[in-house]
C-alpha atoms as one frame of an Amber mdcrd trajectory, in Angstrom:
protein
  -4.329  41.932 110.305  -3.163  44.648 112.757   0.582  45.262 112.735   2.693
  44.822 116.056   3.644  48.359 117.258   7.434  49.397 116.933   9.368  48.931
 120.150  10.309  51.774 122.316  13.981  52.227 122.672  15.346  54.668 125.233
  18.378  56.045 123.693  20.810  57.952 126.027  23.092  60.675 124.168  26.366
  59.630 126.255  28.885  62.373 127.167  27.554  65.604 126.034  31.246  66.747
 125.267  31.979  63.731 123.286  30.682  62.168 120.058  27.624  60.549 121.558
  25.144  63.244 120.516  26.407  63.264 116.916  26.154  59.351 116.783  22.527
  59.791 118.183  21.170  62.391 115.858  22.636  60.745 112.820  21.399  57.334
 113.565  17.727  58.503 114.444  17.645  60.547 111.308  17.577  57.345 109.142
  14.388  56.395 107.542  15.184  52.774 108.525  15.737  53.398 111.993  12.395
  55.439 112.256  10.446  52.669 110.372  11.851  50.103 113.015  11.654  51.542
 116.556  10.083  54.512 118.552  12.929  56.391 119.866  12.949  57.963 123.289
  15.999  60.174 123.274  17.176  60.798 126.983  19.425  63.877 126.818  19.614
  67.777 126.687  17.935  69.658 123.766  20.794  72.147 123.781  23.384  69.590
 123.115  21.321  67.773 120.565  20.761  70.962 118.673  24.506  71.626 118.367
  24.908  68.074 117.333  22.521  68.537 114.506  24.238  71.890 113.253  27.629
  70.031 113.595  26.515  67.097 111.421  24.171  68.938 109.252  21.396  66.500
 110.247  17.694  67.376 110.643  15.879  65.499 113.194  12.270  66.612 114.532
  11.277  65.655 118.271   7.596  65.084 118.533   5.487  63.436 121.251   3.464
  61.738 118.533   6.297  61.120 116.024   9.121  58.225 115.916  11.441  60.231
 117.900  10.711  61.751 121.186  12.917  63.804 123.532  13.000  63.491 127.131
  15.037  66.748 128.092  16.768  66.693 131.221  18.202  70.278 130.499  21.055
  69.487 132.822  24.180  70.421 130.857  26.053  73.667 131.663  26.179  75.805
 128.647  29.730  76.728 129.680  30.622  73.010 128.545  33.932  72.664 126.703
  33.313  70.396 123.512  35.945  67.636 123.309  37.339  68.112 126.896  37.132
  65.439 129.801  35.303  67.364 132.602  33.092  66.537 135.663  30.098  68.510
 134.418  29.976  66.231 131.334  30.285  63.161 133.299  27.517  64.389 135.823
  25.197  64.778 132.749  26.074  61.306 131.155  25.473  59.496 134.443  21.980
  61.383 134.977  21.029  60.342 131.424  21.701  56.786 132.047  20.118  56.927
 135.276  16.815  58.291 133.847  16.899  55.939 130.701  17.027  52.903 133.162
  14.157  54.314 135.199  12.022  54.773 132.018  12.935  51.182 131.038  12.109
  49.451 134.313   8.930  51.446 134.470   7.908  49.645 131.214   7.851  53.178
 129.211  10.579  51.639 127.222  11.271  48.309 125.893  15.147  48.401 125.525
  17.880  50.685 126.239  20.754  52.016 123.900  23.570  53.774 125.255  25.794
  56.190 123.153  29.517  56.413 124.236  30.487  57.777 127.827  33.934  58.948
 128.985  34.883  56.633 132.283  37.184  59.490 133.679  34.596  62.091 133.369
  32.084  59.549 135.115  34.715  59.382 137.849  35.350  63.015 138.020  31.570
  63.450 138.740  31.547  61.090 141.568  30.230  57.837 139.619  32.387  54.886
 140.951  31.785  52.788 138.117  34.365  51.254 135.831  31.975  51.393 132.809
  28.382  51.017 131.479  28.163  47.141 132.448  28.747  47.868 136.088  26.572
  50.908 136.143  23.559  49.099 134.538  24.115  46.173 136.928  23.872  48.475
 139.987  20.960  50.299 138.565  19.002  47.307 137.795  19.797  45.297 140.972
  21.781  42.896 138.908  25.025  41.850 140.887  26.803  39.862 138.314  26.009
  41.296 134.908  26.839  39.453 131.663  28.381  41.103 128.563  27.466  40.051
 125.311  28.940  41.591 122.005  27.048  41.075 118.723  29.206  41.233 115.549
  27.198  40.331 112.377  26.253  36.387 113.131  28.926  36.234 116.097  28.198
  36.720 119.650  31.106  37.303 122.014  30.980  36.714 125.916  33.573  37.866
 128.415  35.096  35.961 131.206  36.487  39.241 132.750  35.908  42.872 132.600
  37.669  46.259 133.117  40.872  44.977 134.667  44.388  44.871 133.842  45.804
  41.803 131.814  47.634  40.569 134.661  44.699  40.194 136.931  42.670  39.048
 133.938  44.946  36.153 133.688  44.959  35.298 137.283  41.006  35.003 136.979
  40.990  32.108 134.242  40.201  29.421 136.664  38.115  26.281 136.129  35.572
  27.265 138.660  35.005  30.436 137.173  34.659  29.038 133.696  32.296  26.566
 135.306  30.130  29.213 136.548  29.794  31.380 133.407  29.175  28.528 130.967
  25.697  27.602 132.135  24.660  31.347 132.081  25.795  31.825 128.409  23.752
  28.709 127.563  20.935  29.992 129.171  21.302  33.367 127.577  21.653  31.895
 124.081  18.697  29.614 124.314  16.639  32.930 125.229  17.911  34.114 121.796
  16.518  30.832 120.186  19.512  28.689 120.182  17.973  25.412 121.495  21.542
  23.713 121.547  24.073  26.414 121.115  27.668  25.503 120.059  30.283  27.694
 122.117  33.943  28.138 121.813  35.989  29.044 124.777  39.146  31.163 123.447
  42.695  30.018 124.468  44.657  32.509 126.902  48.197  31.532 125.435  49.481
  31.381 121.990  48.552  28.118 120.186  46.381  27.251 123.149  49.638  26.811
 125.028  51.179  23.972 122.976  50.363  21.296 125.492  51.749  23.481 128.340
  55.109  24.687 126.702  53.724  28.287 126.427  51.564  28.269 129.653  49.542
  25.837 131.479  46.230  27.575 131.969  44.946  26.229 128.760  45.738  22.794
 129.927  44.695  22.816 133.701  42.010  25.310 133.753  40.387  25.727 130.364
  40.565  22.230 129.190  38.780  20.713 132.284  36.129  23.378 132.424  35.334
  22.593 128.637  35.188  18.833 129.627  32.945  19.551 132.568  30.600  21.601
 130.385  30.385  18.558 127.912  29.443  16.397 130.579  26.395  18.660 131.151
  25.446  17.761 127.498  26.445  21.075 126.181  28.301  21.752 122.977  31.409
  23.534 124.229  34.770  23.422 122.492  37.980  24.532 123.613  40.500  25.978
 124.257  40.252  27.271 120.440  43.405  29.392 119.707  42.309  32.912 119.770
  43.883  33.830 116.301  41.626  31.314 114.867  38.331  31.170 117.077  36.622
  34.581 115.825  37.147  33.820 111.985  35.461  30.303 112.786  32.597  32.006
 114.544  32.081  34.475 111.639  32.062  31.546 109.377  29.226  29.788 111.313
  31.088  27.213 113.171  30.330  28.481 116.610  27.099  30.458 117.794  29.183
  32.093 120.340  32.709  32.592 121.742  33.698  33.113 125.209  36.664  35.405
 125.288  38.709  35.463 128.463  39.394  39.203 128.532
């Protein structure tokens, strides 16, 4: 029986002046990683060589090996390490753009991104608030959905990259009603036939029946009832100081956090 080929993962090195390149070389030097995936590193050889020197890591880039390098050679050697600068932001943006191209063209099966600096991206002329928005634009996805995976817990977000005041104003029944079916659909793709989802509360103690804020009572609870009416397993609002521990204990397959 032939073994399945390892998936090809395009890996960006992040902001070249930051910690991203060091994270990448340390991770890809691990035997367990090299046995599991074929890495296509999208970055700059000069930056990666420095990262290996700093970390004491040996990593071989080979067209026939488990770690290949797509060297954009786009980083100015006058780069200031550990500083926020437009040249670093420009290179980081170009790494992401090329990695997305490789993935959409089928030359990679998945994309992993090392840390970027949003201010550096802005200085370089990229008008994105973060990876999520940039990846959404590059892939033609007008409303991308973010999911964090932490051990056996999956966390989705109602809002992204806005002030807390703005995020609170976005907690509306119709917005929750729009995102919950998307979450159900994504969890089904991950193998959950009937996922159990918790919606985190906004206010302390889920608002104490309205004494500590009306949003949980007026917006979240009705949206949860709407979802249950569709036959979905949705609980909420669940106090935020308890919901994540409950999810880690296996009570829920996913949590919808509000911000």
